[in-house]
C-alpha positions in Angstrom: 0.0 0.0 0.0 1.3 3.4 -0.9 2.2 5.7 2.0 -0.2 8.5 1.0 -3.1 5.9 1.1 -2.1 4.9 4.6 -2.0 8.5 5.7 -5.4 9.2 4.1 -6.9 6.1 5.8 -5.6 7.3 9.2 -7.0 10.8 8.7 -10.4 9.3 7.7 -10.5 7.0 10.7 -9.5 9.8 13.1 -12.2 12.1 11.7 -14.8 9.5 12.1 -14.0 9.1 15.8 -14.2 12.9 16.4 -17.7 13.0 15.0 -18.9 10.3 17.4 -21.7 12.1 19.4 -21.8 9.5 22.1 -18.1 10.2 22.9 -18.1 13.9 22.1 -21.3 14.7 24.2 -20.8 11.9 26.8 -18.1 12.0 29.5 -15.9 14.1 27.2 -18.4 17.0 27.5 -18.4 17.0 31.3 -15.8 19.8 31.5 -18.1 22.0 29.4 -21.1 21.0 31.5 -19.4 22.0 34.8 -18.4 25.3 33.3 -22.0 25.9 32.1 -23.5 24.9 35.5 -25.0 21.6 34.2 -24.9 18.3 36.1 -22.1 16.1 35.0 -22.8 12.8 33.3 -22.0 10.1 35.9 -19.1 7.8 34.9 -21.0 4.6 35.8 -24.0 5.3 33.7 -24.8 3.4 30.6 -26.3 4.6 27.3 -29.9 3.4 27.2 -31.0 5.2 24.0 -29.0 6.0 21.0 -30.6 7.0 17.7 -29.8 9.7 15.1 -30.8 12.6 17.2 -31.2 11.5 20.9 -28.6 10.0 23.4 -29.9 9.1 26.8 -27.8 7.9 29.8 -29.2 6.4 33.0 -27.8 4.6 36.1 -27.2 0.8 35.9 -30.2 -1.2 37.2 -33.4 0.3 38.5 -33.1 3.4 40.7 -35.5 3.2 43.6 -36.2 6.4 45.6 -34.7 9.8 45.3 -32.1 10.5 42.7 -30.7 11.7 39.4 -32.7 9.6 36.9 -31.3 10.4 33.4 -29.4 12.7 31.2 -30.7 13.2 27.6 -28.8 15.0 24.8 -30.4 16.0 21.6 -28.3 16.3 18.5 -29.1 18.5 15.5 -26.8 18.8 12.4 -24.1 16.8 14.3 -24.0 19.4 17.1 -25.5 19.4 20.6 -28.9 21.1 20.4 -30.3 20.5 23.9 -29.8 18.6 27.2 -32.4 17.4 29.7 -31.6 16.3 33.3 -34.3 14.5 35.2 -34.4 14.2 39.0 -36.9 12.2 41.0 -38.2 13.0 44.6 -39.7 10.7 47.2 -43.3 12.2 47.3 -45.9 10.5 45.1 -48.6 12.2 43.1 -51.5 10.8 41.1 -52.3 11.9 37.5 -54.7 10.2 35.1 -55.1 7.2 37.5 -51.3 6.5 37.7 -49.0 7.1 40.6 -45.7 9.0 39.9 -42.9 10.4 42.0 -42.4 14.1 42.0 -39.9 15.1 39.3 -37.8 18.1 38.3 -36.4 18.6 34.8 -33.5 20.9 34.1 -33.3 21.5 30.4 -31.3 23.8 28.2 -30.7 24.6 24.5 -27.3 25.4 23.0 -26.2 27.9 20.3 -23.7 27.2 17.6 -20.8 27.7 19.9 -22.1 25.2 22.4 -23.1 27.9 24.9 -26.5 27.8 26.6 -28.9 30.0 24.8 -32.0 29.1 26.9 -33.0 27.3 30.1 -36.2 25.5 30.8 -37.1 23.9 34.1 -40.2 22.0 35.0 -41.7 20.5 38.2 -44.1 17.6 38.1 -46.1 17.0 41.2 -49.5 17.5 42.9 -48.6 20.9 44.4 -47.2 24.0 42.9 -43.7 24.2 44.5 -43.8 28.0 44.4 -47.1 28.8 46.1 -48.2 25.4 47.5 -51.5 25.4 45.7 -52.9 22.2 44.2 -51.8 21.6 40.6 -53.1 19.3 37.9 -50.4 20.4 35.4 -46.6 20.7 35.3 -45.2 23.9 36.7 -42.6 25.9 34.9 -39.9 27.0 37.5 -36.6 28.9 37.4 -33.2 27.3 37.5 -32.8 28.6 41.0 -36.1 27.0 42.1 -35.2 23.7 40.4 -31.8 23.6 42.2 -33.5 24.4 45.5 -36.0 21.6 45.1 -33.4 19.1 44.1 -31.2 20.1 47.0 -34.1 19.8 49.5 -34.5 16.2 48.2 -30.9 15.5 49.3 -29.6 15.1 45.8 -26.1 16.3 45.1 -25.1 16.7 41.4 
């Protein structure tokens, strides 16, 4: 094999690896997450969903009780588009005849330079966490409120 073909093959293989979104936006992206104020992907988690536009990581086995449930990354045009972090509390609530644990979602969207362009946080439970009133719908909350709820559940991230 001619030397230039070997070099071309090496370059092609190296470029394929750098475009691997599972690697690029998995543990390798944790430094960026910490700088941006996002929860880090936990080293022991496994990839539970991997399709063209969505990567989702979760802890091994079934998590019972309070905890960080999953991290989901959305890819658009081979770049990170959004990230969702789901946390679960101990209190139960009932909706549409089904029991659920209270949940907090911390989500964000990224611009072309992989900086956060927009935050979106949601609380799911029977009571509005802001004013305590009964709630049949999800409650949009601020990042500070989301962090406060998660901390009150004893979750460190």
